[in-house]
TORMI-73214 format. One record per residue (C-alpha): x, z, y. Coordinates in steps of 0.02 Angstrom, whole numbers, padded with zeros to 5 digits, always signed. Example, Ala and Ser with C-alpha at 12.3 -4.5 7.8 and 13.67 -1.06 7.14 Angstrom:
// TORMI-73214
+00615+00390-00225;+00684+00357-00053;
//
This chain:
// TORMI-73214
+05593+06002+06198;+05435+05946+06113;+05401+05766+06162;+05211+05759+06171;+05240+05649+06323;+05398+05611+06419;+05442+05723+06565;+05519+05600+06688;+05431+05470+06795;+05462+05283+06783;+05483+05167+06932;+05311+05098+06893;+05237+05271+06904;+05330+05305+07066;+05254+05149+07142;+05081+05205+07089;+05109+05376+07164;+05158+05304+07331;+04985+05225+07344;+04908+05395+07312;+05013+05495+07433;+04867+05587+07510;+04807+05645+07340;+04983+05700+07297;+04992+05805+07455;+04830+05887+07402;+04911+05925+07235;+05054+06014+07322;+04937+06136+07408;+04921+06311+07337;+04744+06277+07277;+04710+06223+07098;+04561+06176+06997;+04520+06224+06820;+04479+06085+06697;+04377+06152+06552;+04336+06064+06391;+04190+06130+06292;+04163+06102+06107;+04019+06173+06007;+03953+06153+05831;+03877+06309+05757;+04014+06403+05848;+04060+06386+06029;+04235+06359+06088;+04303+06350+06265;+04479+06292+06308;+04529+06288+06490;+04685+06206+06555;+04747+06250+06729;+04796+06093+06823;+04810+06045+07005;+04676+05933+07078;+04806+05798+07100;+04829+05614+07070;+04874+05591+06887;+05043+05517+06841;+05091+05446+06672;+05263+05484+06601;+05395+05354+06567;+05358+05293+06390;+05520+05197+06366;+05641+05342+06354;+05730+05334+06183;+05689+05517+06151;+05504+05474+06167;+05499+05330+06043;+05433+05358+05867;+05433+05247+05713;+05329+05355+05598;+05155+05324+05667;+05153+05133+05646;+05323+05086+05567;+05363+04998+05732;+05465+05089+05868;+05326+05137+05989;+05313+05253+06141;+05215+05410+06100;+05097+05373+06246;+05040+05213+06158;+04996+05295+05992;+04818+05335+05943;+04869+05491+05848;+04927+05668+05876;+05117+05654+05880;+05251+05786+05908;+05438+05751+05909;+05565+05890+05888;+05736+05825+05941;+05908+05892+05901;+05923+05977+06070;+05765+06077+06038;+05823+06127+05864;+05983+06200+05936;+05912+06280+06094;+05773+06369+06000;+05882+06426+05856;+05785+06337+05720;+05881+06357+05557;+05745+06316+05430;+05612+06181+05427;+05477+06316+05428;+05549+06383+05593;+05541+06212+05676;+05360+06177+05626;+05285+06345+05676;+05244+06301+05858;+05170+06127+05830;+04985+06107+05872;+04872+06073+05724;+04995+06146+05597;+04977+06313+05509;+05137+06371+05423;+05110+06499+05285;+05268+06581+05220;+05248+06699+05072;+05395+06808+05119;+05561+06772+05202;+05686+06629+05197;+05682+06533+05034;+05508+06591+04983;+05364+06474+04948;+05302+06402+05112;+05150+06291+05137;+05092+06190+05287;+04908+06154+05324;+04882+06008+05443;+04718+06008+05540;+04639+06122+05410;+04670+06008+05261;+04751+06072+05101;+04936+06107+05085;+04957+05956+04969;+04872+05844+05098;+05031+05828+05203;+05160+05698+05152;+05342+05735+05190;+05464+05590+05217;+05651+05578+05234;+05688+05425+05339;+05520+05353+05289;+05539+05388+05101;+05416+05512+05020;+05500+05670+04953;+05354+05778+04896;+05395+05861+04730;+05315+05775+04577;+05354+05930+04475;+05245+06042+04584;+05076+06073+04499;+04988+06009+04656;+05117+05882+04711;+05153+05985+04868;+05313+06012+04967;+05398+06181+04985;+05443+06200+05169;+05536+06365+05142;+05703+06304+05072;+05764+06162+05184;+05884+06192+05328;+05912+06074+05475;+06096+06038+05505;+06077+05859+05439;+05916+05823+05536;+05926+05726+05700;+05740+05740+05739;+05574+05781+05660;+05424+05669+05690;+05255+05747+05652;+05102+05633+05651;+04933+05715+05627;+04785+05621+05555;+04751+05512+05401;+04901+05399+05369;+04880+05339+05189;+04861+05162+05257;+05046+05173+05301;+05123+05290+05173;+05002+05306+05027;+04952+05458+04925;+04952+05630+05004;+04942+05580+05187;+04766+05649+05215;+04809+05778+05348;+04966+05695+05415;+05148+05650+05390;+05310+05743+05430;+05462+05629+05439;+05637+05706+05434;+05757+05584+05515;+05938+05612+05467;+06090+05612+05581;+06187+05447+05576;+06361+05391+05624;+06410+05313+05790;+06561+05214+05845;+06646+05356+05938;+06705+05494+05819;+06626+05661+05856;+06580+05822+05769;+06530+06004+05781;+06572+06169+05699;+06454+06318+05706;+06501+06494+05649;+06383+06641+05670;+06340+06810+05600;+06211+06944+05628;+06086+07067+05560;+06026+07097+05427;+06189+07034+05350;+06162+06855+05407;+06295+06720+05401;+06280+06541+05461;+06410+06402+05448;+06376+06222+05497;+06488+06072+05514;+06462+05889+05549;+06571+05739+05583;+06520+05560+05621;+06594+05401+05689;+06648+05226+05646;+06792+05104+05638;+06781+04917+05625;+06627+04869+05524;+06612+05043+05447;+06520+05200+05502;+06505+05373+05426;+06416+05538+05446;+06438+05699+05348;+06356+05871+05363;+06378+06036+05274;+06284+06199+05300;+06281+06371+05224;+06157+06508+05269;+06134+06678+05191;+06035+06832+05237;+06010+07001+05157;+05828+06979+05202;+05683+07100+05212;+05555+07174+05097;+05410+07051+05077;+05291+07190+05025;+05194+07259+05176;+05234+07437+05225;+05048+07474+05223;+05053+07462+05032;+05122+07637+05020;+05097+07648+04832;+05210+07499+04796;+05325+07482+04947;+05504+07527+04903;+05605+07438+05038;+05686+07324+04910;+05748+07173+05008;+05729+06991+04959;+05877+06891+05021;+05917+06706+05024;+06071+06598+05006;+06050+06414+05051;+06178+06272+05049;+06161+06091+05101;+06282+05944+05102;+06249+05764+05152;+06353+05609+05176;+06304+05434+05233;+06421+05284+05231;+06376+05118+05311;+06452+04946+05334;+06394+04807+05450;+06431+04668+05325;+06357+04532+05436;+06301+04530+05618;+06143+04638+05628;+06152+04672+05440;+06199+04847+05378;+06226+04913+05202;+06219+05101+05180;+06222+05236+05048;+06164+05416+05075;+06184+05568+04962;+06108+05738+04997;+06120+05897+04893;+06032+06061+04929;+06010+06223+04836;+05936+06394+04872;+05936+06560+04780;+05819+06696+04838;+05727+06852+04787;+05539+06871+04783;+05409+06998+04733;+05318+06945+04575;+05132+06965+04600;+05061+06980+04425;+04929+07119+04415;+04972+07264+04531;+05105+07206+04655;+05275+07273+04605;+05408+07290+04739;+05562+07273+04631;+05720+07170+04630;+05692+07089+04462;+05623+06919+04519;+05737+06776+04573;+05701+06598+04623;+05818+06448+04615;+05778+06285+04704;+05893+06134+04700;+05869+05953+04753;+05974+05795+04746;+05925+05643+04848;+06011+05474+04849;+05970+05316+04944;+06042+05140+04946;+05986+05035+05095;+06004+04861+05168;+05935+04824+05342;+05944+04661+05439;+05881+04574+05595;+05847+04389+05563;+05798+04238+05665;+05867+04307+05830;+05774+04471+05810;+05607+04395+05763;+05610+04471+05588;+05668+04647+05545;+05683+04675+05358;+05746+04818+05250;+05768+04859+05066;+05783+05039+05004;+05807+05111+04832;+05803+05301+04818;+05804+05437+04687;+05742+05615+04710;+05778+05754+04587;+05695+05924+04611;+05735+06073+04499;+05659+06245+04517;+05674+06401+04409;+05591+06571+04425;+05653+06717+04321;+05584+06893+04305;+05686+07019+04206;+05608+07170+04123;+05605+07324+04234;+05553+07488+04154;+05474+07544+04318;+05362+07390+04331;+05182+07442+04288;+05148+07263+04233;+05300+07254+04118;+05318+07075+04178;+05449+06951+04119;+05465+06765+04145;+05571+06609+04141;+05481+06459+04217;+05557+06289+04255;+05493+06144+04359;+05580+05976+04354;+05518+05832+04462;+05592+05656+04473;+05544+05515+04589;+05617+05339+04599;+05560+05239+04749;+05592+05059+04798;+05534+04986+04965;+05537+04819+05052;+05483+04839+05234;+05463+04701+05363;+05417+04682+05547;+05386+04518+05637;+05399+04522+05827;+05295+04388+05913;+05310+04324+06090;+05182+04369+06222;+05031+04256+06218;+04908+04258+06362;+04840+04434+06384;+04924+04492+06222;+05095+04576+06237;+05205+04684+06123;+05140+04591+05971;+05204+04635+05798;+05154+04617+05617;+05214+04735+05479;+05204+04708+05292;+05291+04773+05138;+05291+04826+04958;+05332+04991+04872;+05356+05040+04691;+05366+05224+04645;+05389+05310+04477;+05353+05497+04464;+05400+05613+04321;+05359+05796+04290;+05432+05909+04156;+05369+06086+04182;+05373+06237+04067;+05300+06404+04122;+05335+06556+04015;+05280+06725+04083;+05217+06890+04012;+05121+07028+04099;+05037+07182+04024;+05094+07115+03854;+04991+06957+03878;+05094+06796+03870;+05054+06647+03978;+05122+06477+03930;+05095+06314+04021;+05176+06143+04012;+05166+05963+04067;+05277+05815+04027;+05213+05653+04101;+05250+05510+04217;+05155+05387+04326;+05198+05224+04414;+05124+05164+04578;+05133+04991+04657;+05081+04971+04838;+05067+04838+04971;+05030+04861+05155;+04993+04757+05309;+04985+04809+05492;+04964+04733+05664;+05002+04799+05838;+04970+04724+06010;+04931+04767+06190;+04786+04684+06280;+04804+04651+06467;+04945+04781+06470;+04810+04914+06465;+04743+04930+06288;+04868+04963+06148;+04788+04920+05980;+04847+04959+05804;+04775+04920+05633;+04842+04952+05458;+04781+04929+05281;+04857+04970+05113;+04819+04951+04928;+04893+05076+04803;+04877+05048+04617;+04929+05181+04491;+04945+05161+04304;+04828+05307+04274;+04721+05354+04424;+04666+05177+04469;+04670+05092+04638;+04649+05159+04814;+04619+05053+04969;+04644+05136+05138;+04640+05076+05319;+04659+05139+05496;+04622+05070+05670;+04662+05145+05839;+04675+05110+06023;+04752+05187+06179;+04684+05140+06350;+04801+05153+06499;+04698+05199+06652;+04813+05163+06800;+04681+05218+06925;+04696+05393+06851;+04872+05369+06785;+04820+05435+06615;+04793+05377+06436;+04635+05389+06331;+04650+05367+06143;+04542+05358+05987;+04567+05312+05804;+04480+05310+05635;+04557+05302+05462;+04538+05333+05276;+04657+05420+05157;+04680+05479+04978;+04781+05592+04864;+04812+05540+04685;+04791+05679+04556;+04952+05770+04518;+05029+05749+04346;+04983+05928+04303;+04802+05894+04352;+04797+05754+04223;+04908+05813+04081;+04944+05999+04101;+04897+06125+03966;+04911+06314+03956;+04883+06455+03832;+04724+06512+03921;+04627+06355+03877;+04670+06241+04023;+04672+06057+03979;+04713+05922+04107;+04590+05783+04142;+04666+05607+04132;+04504+05533+04202;+04519+05615+04372;+04487+05507+04524;+04592+05517+04683;+04536+05636+04819;+04467+05536+04966;+04470+05572+05151;+04410+05494+05312;+04437+05553+05488;+04431+05512+05671;+04507+05582+05830;+04487+05556+06016;+04573+05628+06167;+04679+05598+06321;+04847+05640+06398;+04891+05647+06583;+05028+05704+06700;+04988+05801+06857;+05124+05797+06991;+05132+05955+07094;+05285+05922+07201;+05462+05858+07199;+05533+05875+07023;+05375+05969+06975;+05235+05911+06862;+05108+05967+06735;+05073+05873+06574;+04905+05907+06491;+04827+05838+06333;+04669+05872+06234;+04621+05796+06067;+04469+05820+05956;+04485+05785+05769;+04360+05775+05627;+04398+05749+05441;+04289+05741+05286;+04364+05751+05112;+04270+05716+04951;+04310+05715+04765;+04428+05862+04788;+04500+05925+04625;+04447+06098+04566;+04470+06187+04400;+04301+06221+04317;+04279+06347+04176;+04168+06327+04025;+04017+06441+04006;+04115+06557+03889;+04267+06558+04005;+04378+06515+03857;+04428+06344+03922;+04444+06253+04088;+04481+06081+04157;+04500+06002+04330;+04359+05893+04396;+04320+05797+04556;+04188+05911+04630;+04234+05987+04797;+04193+05925+04972;+04268+05990+05134;+04256+05962+05320;+04385+06007+05451;+04365+05985+05638;+04437+06058+05795;+04533+06033+05955;+04718+06026+05996;+04771+06061+06175;+04946+06046+06247;+05006+06098+06419;+05181+06076+06490;+05233+06140+06660;+05391+06087+06750;+05382+06223+06883;+05557+06195+06952;+05716+06110+06897;+05762+06270+06803;+05595+06316+06722;+05488+06226+06594;+05342+06298+06496;+05265+06220+06340;+05097+06291+06285;+04989+06236+06138;+04819+06292+06075;+04728+06239+05916;+04549+06275+05866;+04509+06235+05684;+04347+06249+05587;+04385+06209+05404;+04244+06230+05278;+04204+06204+05096;+04041+06104+05108;+03980+06154+04935;+04005+06342+04956;+03965+06340+05142;+04120+06449+05168;+04276+06444+05274;+04431+06380+05188;+04564+06511+05157;+04714+06536+05273;+04647+06421+05409;+04623+06527+05565;+04502+06474+05701;+04633+06504+05835;+04819+06471+05849;+04930+06463+06001;+05113+06449+06048;+05213+06467+06207;+05391+06412+06240;+05494+06430+06398;+05655+06342+06442;+05742+06438+06581;+05907+06374+06653;+05951+06492+06797;+06123+06409+06800;+06183+06244+06731;+06277+06323+06585;+06144+06450+06533;+05983+06415+06437;+05858+06551+06392;+05719+06500+06272;+05586+06631+06231;+05452+06584+06104;+05284+06665+06069;+05180+06622+05914;+05000+06681+05892;+04893+06665+05736;+04712+06722+05739;+04614+06807+05601;+04583+06705+05444;+04500+06716+05274;+04605+06765+05123;+04603+06869+04965;+04663+07034+05038;+04782+07148+04944;+04734+07330+04959;+04847+07468+05026;+04872+07519+04844;+04948+07347+04808;+04799+07286+04707;+04758+07102+04738;+04582+07069+04796;+04459+06953+04711;+04333+06947+04853;+04369+06847+05011;+04399+06952+05166;+04471+06943+05341;+04659+06949+05365;+04718+07016+05535;+04795+06913+05674;+04979+06915+05717;+05098+06889+05862;+05282+06842+05841;+05411+06844+05981;+05577+06750+05969;+05714+06738+06100;+05863+06620+06102;+06004+06613+06229;+06138+06478+06243;+06288+06479+06361;+06405+06331+06382;+06575+06409+06405;+06666+06242+06416;+06617+06059+06394;+06636+06074+06204;+06611+06261+06177;+06442+06350+06170;+06400+06531+06137;+06227+06574+06071;+06121+06721+06019;+05959+06702+05922;+05832+06840+05897;+05682+06820+05781;+05527+06929+05776;+05601+07045+05906;+05439+07141+05918;+05457+07184+05732;+05282+07122+05696;+05206+07168+05527;+05096+07013+05526;+05053+06944+05353;+05047+06751+05355;+04977+06763+05179;+04891+06927+05143;+05007+07038+05043;+05167+06956+05109;+05239+07029+05269;+05333+06921+05394;+05520+06959+05401;+05567+07096+05524;+05677+07085+05678;+05838+06988+05651;+05984+06937+05760;+06114+06799+05745;+06257+06763+05867;+06398+06638+05861;+06484+06487+05935;+06464+06299+05926;+06623+06197+05947;+06616+06011+05978;+06736+05867+05992;
//
């Protein structure tokens, strides 16, 4: 389940509830009140959460499943974090049938997932209305955004999840912790590790349209050694990405995907509380796509290849009886992408192409946490500090032709970044959890960037709730293509670009509302506001014969995230989210593209019997601004409204024996024709059924 807050009550909470027995009895009555939160700025917005008029109860923050390390670098209960945090655990990934990273992120509040086609296709994520390259993706705390991407963004459409233990999503400016790119937030993919007792799983499944899934993992340990290995293969015949409404170009040609992933981690506890580890991960994907040059052509002549190799050497240790946690990591990321378009006589554009993107990143980190004893009213005291060196390289060559006009573009460059950070965390009078971080990043080309963040969470035992607020700054260094790219149409990179700068604040609360034995409601509301300046935009000369990127744009994003979880009975849980986002270009006074005002999701977990779990999921995306493609397949050049969409998924799991599960996953069962990006239709109804064997 999504861990916005924990679902079980602690002994401390139980004691508090006993003193509010009368209020609790009121909560158990059939009556209920409606708590409404009103937000207005040029446009009015009303979000109402149904909740009993009960005494409020706070969830147990100490459950291991409800602890996150991403938000502060210190293991901290979600309830004590002054940020929007969502945790997707392994159980949720399996119960909801999430195969790809894009699947898993689609129902998270504050995130807008835009997939330009089916599995394998280019997929972007917008966090709280910021740009797609304003979200930083980590693997076990190490940045893995692609340096070879022209914008330095991450493609969320190619990664599968067999090797992921949990996903931690932190919304809000986090450059003070992780550096460049963390303007909108951070997504941390935490890998599965070995344990002492050997265990493993094997998953085999098949379905429609021509889908195959095979997953296997094994982990364990002996003596001072531990190990974990995962392999996964997924293939699908796919669907046509071209919308059926484009009658002039729609042919039904499908765009399939074949993805493979393998990972192995080996560890050795060489000294007490000191572990040496090495991790290797390889992933590749081959998929079809519809090339969009000129009039959209729905042919089978465009193929994408995406491969990545990630390696990490790590040393972690606890020193001075646990007072000092220290770790050293050295990692290497290699991203290689290739897009080919072969000549098709039926293509009205007569398009061809062979474009290659190569990104390399070497990253070295030294991370430290000092744990101090309680002192007077101060408890849970810690100090974090560390150093990071990163070297990015990009070698990109684009070679395409359309309507007999060639387009060539290239960049070959590198950049080094040295960073240092410092953070502090403490709780005052066991009521007010305080955090503060600062960081200095220095690049060889784009100059220095200083960022900071402060936040606090107030525990209100009288209401058994938490109130939180934070403020922080952020930045994104110009991509290597922004600085050094060139093309045959007159584009010349600008080596004098400054980093994009952001600042933002958020405020909100979370509370639990008990409604009876083993029944409770968890509600949370959070307002966010971000301003971004010096955004990089390509500006053309007066004769339109040349162009160059400059720091010129300003943007503002603001909105509200609301979460609502109902434990109606021991066999029924409902998770609802709603996000309102107003994202605007301040110079053009216009809405930013592909950021809808309204998004919502609903997930149920129904267990009518101990062995059976039914998990329906509903995803709603409101209307948004985009460049609409006409029904004749002609791309638009004037901004217009793109229609809303509703997706229904259903997943069923049955435990046949202690180590045998049967499952059936259905995606887009309503066969919605929603276009996440105008001109690219969401995949149609699909079905996958199989078994999971464990030992």
